[in-house]
C-alpha positions in Angstrom: 190.1 87.2 134.0 187.0 88.0 131.8 185.1 85.0 133.4 185.9 86.4 136.8 184.3 89.8 136.1 181.3 88.2 134.4 180.6 86.0 137.4 181.0 88.9 139.7 178.4 91.0 137.9 176.2 88.9 135.6 173.9 90.7 133.2 172.3 87.7 131.6 170.8 84.7 133.4 171.7 81.1 132.6 168.2 80.7 131.1 168.7 83.7 128.8 172.1 82.3 127.6 170.4 79.0 126.9 167.6 80.7 125.0 170.2 82.7 123.0 171.5 79.4 121.6 168.1 78.5 120.2 167.4 81.9 118.7 166.7 82.1 115.0 166.7 85.4 113.2 163.4 86.2 111.4 162.7 89.3 109.3 160.3 90.3 106.5 159.9 93.2 104.1 162.3 95.5 102.3 162.5 99.3 101.8 162.5 101.4 98.7 166.2 102.1 98.0 167.7 99.0 99.4 167.8 97.0 96.2 170.0 99.8 94.7 172.2 100.1 97.8 172.7 96.3 97.9 174.7 96.5 94.6 177.2 98.9 96.3 177.2 97.0 99.6 178.0 93.7 97.9 180.9 95.3 96.0 182.2 96.9 99.2 182.3 93.8 101.3 184.5 92.1 98.7 187.2 94.7 99.5 187.3 93.8 103.2 190.0 91.3 104.2 188.7 87.9 105.3 190.5 88.2 108.7 188.4 91.2 109.7 185.7 90.3 112.2 182.1 91.4 111.5 181.6 92.9 114.9 184.8 95.0 114.4 183.3 96.4 111.2 180.1 97.4 113.1 182.1 99.0 115.9 184.4 101.0 113.6 181.3 102.4 111.9 179.7 103.3 115.2 182.8 105.1 116.5 183.0 107.2 113.3 179.3 108.0 113.6 179.6 109.0 117.3 182.8 111.1 116.9 181.4 113.1 114.0 178.1 113.7 115.8 180.0 114.8 119.0 181.9 117.3 116.8 178.7 118.9 115.8 177.4 119.0 119.3 180.7 120.7 120.4 180.3 123.4 117.8 176.5 123.8 118.4 175.9 122.9 122.1 172.6 124.6 122.2 171.6 123.5 118.7 171.3 127.2 117.7 174.8 127.9 116.6 176.1 127.5 113.0 179.0 125.1 112.9 181.8 125.2 110.4 181.0 123.7 107.0 183.4 120.8 107.4 181.6 119.7 110.6 178.3 119.2 108.8 180.1 117.4 105.9 181.9 115.1 108.4 178.5 114.2 109.9 177.1 113.3 106.5 180.2 111.2 105.6 180.2 109.6 109.1 176.6 108.5 108.8 177.3 107.2 105.3 180.2 105.2 106.5 178.2 103.9 109.5 175.3 102.9 107.1 177.7 101.1 104.8 179.7 99.3 107.4 176.5 98.3 109.2 175.2 96.9 106.0 178.2 94.7 105.2 179.0 93.2 108.6 176.5 90.4 108.0 177.9 89.7 104.6 181.3 89.5 106.1 180.0 87.0 108.7 178.8 84.7 105.9 182.0 85.1 103.9 184.0 84.0 107.0 181.5 81.5 108.4 181.5 83.4 111.7 177.8 84.1 112.1 176.6 83.8 115.8 173.7 85.2 117.8 176.1 87.8 119.2 176.3 89.4 115.8 172.6 90.3 115.7 172.6 91.6 119.2 175.8 93.6 118.6 174.2 95.1 115.5 171.0 96.2 117.2 172.9 97.5 120.2 175.1 99.7 118.0 172.0 100.9 116.1 170.3 101.9 119.3 173.3 104.1 120.3 173.6 105.5 116.8 170.0 106.5 116.8 170.7 108.7 119.9 173.7 110.5 118.4 172.2 110.9 114.9 169.0 112.2 116.4 170.8 114.9 118.3 173.1 115.8 115.5 170.1 116.2 113.1 168.5 118.6 115.6 171.7 120.6 115.7 172.0 120.6 111.8 168.6 122.3 111.4 169.1 124.5 114.5 166.1 123.1 116.4 167.4 124.7 119.6 165.5 127.8 118.4 162.3 125.7 118.9 162.9 123.7 122.1 159.5 121.9 122.0 160.1 120.8 118.4 163.6 119.6 119.3 162.2 117.6 122.3 159.5 116.1 120.0 161.9 115.2 117.2 164.5 113.5 119.3 162.1 111.4 121.5 160.1 110.6 118.4 163.2 109.1 116.8 164.2 106.9 119.8 160.5 105.9 120.3 160.1 104.7 116.7 163.3 102.6 117.0 162.0 101.1 120.3 158.6 100.3 118.8 160.2 98.4 115.9 161.8 96.1 118.5 158.6 96.1 120.7 156.8 94.6 117.7 159.6 92.1 117.2 159.3 91.1 120.8 155.6 90.4 120.3 155.6 88.7 116.9 159.1 87.2 116.8 159.8 88.8 113.4 161.5 92.1 112.6 159.4 93.8 109.9 160.6 96.6 107.6 158.5 99.1 105.8 158.7 100.6 102.3 160.2 103.8 103.9 162.5 102.6 106.7 165.9 103.2 108.3 167.9 103.3 105.1 165.7 106.1 103.7 165.8 108.0 107.0 169.6 107.9 107.1 169.8 109.2 103.5 167.5 112.0 104.4 169.7 112.9 107.4 172.8 112.9 105.2 171.0 115.3 102.9 170.2 117.6 105.8 173.8 117.8 106.8 174.9 118.5 103.2 172.3 121.2 102.9 173.5 122.9 106.1 177.1 122.7 104.9 176.4 124.1 101.5 173.5 126.5 102.0 174.0 127.4 105.7 171.6 127.0 108.6 169.7 130.1 107.6 168.0 127.8 105.1 166.0 126.2 107.9 164.6 129.6 109.1 163.3 130.5 105.6 159.5 130.8 105.7 157.7 128.9 103.0 155.2 130.8 100.9 151.5 129.9 101.1 151.9 127.6 104.1 153.5 130.3 106.2 155.8 128.0 108.2 159.6 127.7 108.2 161.5 125.0 106.5 162.5 123.8 109.9 158.9 123.4 111.1 157.9 121.7 107.8 160.7 119.2 108.3 159.5 118.4 111.8 155.9 118.1 110.7 156.8 115.7 107.8 159.1 113.5 109.9 156.6 113.3 112.8 153.8 112.4 110.4 155.8 109.6 108.8 156.9 108.4 112.3 153.4 108.5 113.6 152.2 106.4 110.6 155.0 103.9 111.3 154.2 103.6 115.0 150.5 103.3 114.2 151.3 100.3 112.1 153.5 98.8 114.8 150.7 99.1 117.3 148.1 97.6 115.0 150.4 94.5 114.8 151.1 94.5 118.5 147.5 94.7 119.5 146.5 91.8 117.2 148.4 89.5 119.5 151.8 87.9 119.5 153.5 84.6 118.7 153.3 83.3 122.3 150.6 81.4 124.0 147.2 83.0 123.9 148.5 85.9 121.8 151.3 86.9 124.2 154.8 87.9 123.4 157.5 85.4 122.5 158.3 85.3 126.2 154.7 84.5 127.1 154.1 88.0 128.7 151.6 90.7 128.0 152.1 92.5 124.6 151.9 95.8 126.5 154.7 94.9 128.9 157.4 96.7 127.0 155.5 100.0 127.3 156.5 101.1 130.8 160.3 100.9 130.3 160.1 103.4 127.4 157.3 105.6 128.6 158.8 106.1 132.1 162.0 107.9 131.0 160.1 109.9 128.3 157.6 111.2 130.9 160.4 112.0 133.3 162.2 113.9 130.6 159.1 116.0 129.8 158.4 116.7 133.5 162.0 117.8 134.2 162.1 119.9 131.0 158.9 121.8 131.9 159.6 122.2 135.6 163.2 123.3 135.4 163.7 126.7 137.1 166.9 127.3 135.1 165.7 126.2 131.7 168.0 123.2 131.8 166.9 121.7 128.5 166.8 125.1 126.6 170.3 126.0 127.7 171.9 122.5 127.5 169.8 120.5 125.0 172.5 118.3 123.7 173.7 117.2 127.2 170.1 116.7 128.2 169.2 114.5 125.3 172.4 112.5 125.5 171.7 111.7 129.1 168.2 110.5 128.4 169.3 108.9 125.2 171.9 106.7 126.9 169.3 105.6 129.5 166.8 104.7 126.7 169.6 103.0 124.7 170.2 100.5 127.6 166.4 99.8 127.9 166.3 99.2 124.2 169.2 96.8 124.4 167.5 94.9 127.1 164.4 94.6 125.0 166.4 93.1 122.1 167.9 90.6 124.5 164.5 89.8 125.9 163.3 89.0 122.3 166.3 86.9 121.4 166.2 84.9 124.6 162.4 84.8 124.9 162.6 86.2 128.4 160.6 88.7 130.4 161.7 92.4 130.2 162.2 94.1 133.5 160.0 97.1 134.3 162.7 99.2 136.0 166.4 99.5 135.3 169.5 101.0 136.9 169.7 103.4 133.9 166.8 105.3 135.4 168.9 106.4 138.3 170.4 109.1 136.1 167.0 110.7 135.2 165.9 110.1 138.8 168.7 112.2 140.2 167.5 115.2 138.1 163.9 114.6 139.2 164.8 114.4 142.9 166.9 117.5 142.6 164.0 119.4 141.2 161.7 117.9 143.8 163.9 119.4 146.6 163.9 122.8 144.9 167.2 122.2 143.0 169.4 122.4 146.1 172.2 121.3 143.8 172.8 123.2 140.6 170.8 121.4 137.9 173.6 121.7 135.4 176.0 119.8 137.8 173.4 117.1 138.4 172.9 116.8 134.6 176.6 116.1 134.2 176.6 113.6 137.0 173.6 111.8 135.5 175.1 111.7 132.1 178.3 110.2 133.4 176.4 107.6 135.4 174.1 106.5 132.5 177.0 106.4 130.1 179.0 104.2 132.4 176.0 102.1 133.2 175.3 101.4 129.5 178.9 100.8 128.7 179.3 98.4 131.6 176.2 96.5 130.7 177.1 96.1 127.0 180.6 95.0 127.9 179.4 92.4 130.4 176.7 91.1 128.1 179.3 90.6 125.3 181.7 89.0 127.7 179.0 86.6 128.9 177.9 85.6 125.4 181.5 85.1 124.2 182.3 83.1 127.3 179.2 81.0 126.9 179.6 80.3 123.1 183.4 80.0 123.2 183.9 82.9 120.8 185.7 86.2 120.6 183.8 89.5 120.0 186.3 91.1 117.7 188.3 88.2 116.4 187.1 85.4 114.0 189.4 82.9 115.6 187.5 80.6 118.0 188.4 80.1 121.6 189.5 76.7 122.7 186.5 75.0 124.2 186.4 75.1 128.0 184.2 72.1 128.2 186.5 69.6 126.5 184.7 69.7 123.2 186.4 69.8 119.9 185.7 72.2 117.1 186.1 75.4 119.0 183.4 77.9 118.1 181.3 75.3 116.3 181.2 73.1 119.3 178.6 75.3 120.8 177.6 77.8 118.1 177.5 75.6 115.0 173.8 75.1 115.1 173.1 78.8 115.9 175.5 79.9 113.2 173.9 77.6 110.6 170.4 78.7 111.6 171.6 82.3 111.2 173.1 81.7 107.8 170.1 79.8 106.5 167.6 82.3 107.6 169.6 85.5 106.8 172.5 87.4 108.0 172.6 88.1 111.7 174.0 91.6 110.9 172.1 92.7 107.8 168.7 92.8 109.3 168.4 96.6 109.1 169.1 96.7 105.4 166.8 94.0 104.0 169.8 91.8 103.0 167.7 88.7 103.2 166.0 89.7 100.0 169.3 90.1 98.2 170.7 86.6 98.8 
């Protein structure tokens, strides 16, 4: 049955699936607090039963992260309201659990001998979605809805930084981590939720002496400065040339080719925000950012696949239909209520992203004769013995020798 649906609506070409078999994970660098966190993560993975599949660990962490973030959005839909204390605490705990489970899934893969290219893709895919929900929840925690421009900047800054990290990987073939990276950012966000829970959101409106700006504005300035420094480093690497022929990307394309797929939705988001006659973003910031976040999440996933399969990234994607509906509605003087169109667009892009992710996982599992959430291998459909290892043995061995296909966001390669 799964093969039928995959063949009816393919998301990866035969060449991409072949390229995935040859993919070898490559990463460099480690961040400040990871050596300390690794002690906890190594202890934690030993408590996980050997029958638990690595991808299942990742998915459980993502679900917890998404649910706790949605809770905060429910209580603070305009990012101006103060939510109950337990909601902020649940967001902090939810992010901590996501970080921990995301860090041990690769260790679990090595413990069980179940490393495959799907693991790396699954991990990055979950991270791209988590970035969207964590970004919005953070804006709600510091009541950034009171400063719409800063909220817009903060959210799109977060998703752009994540995209640029994979843009650089697409160019160089190696995922590089800085001294201050995702682990430190997650710890900072946990701290923000704890502060909002214990001291109240009035904290963020307190005006700092001497500098004359609120704590909220100071947080945005600090995070934007650090992100700008990170992106500047990404582009210095990108513009030096890539690992492909004549300094091209791993796919042999221009190093600037991933620019359009991310800049297009961001520019659309800015235009719609500024031209809305009903202040759509100001009145419904969480819904607005969720819609654009889901669209960008799919684009980011396609960039990851392009890197892993050494294939060209498409310039346009069906996920842009959602933002396009809002743009067209405004172009025709909002003949349909913008709030209604926003909901339609959100439903569409969420369905489009979910459908794409499911189909990609089904295609890869079918191609490699593996299950997504089960360590047990499928019987080989091509008459080969050895189940999973008949097609994925080399890929799994490469992944195990180079590093974990799941631990890339936490510098685990340095701890082995």
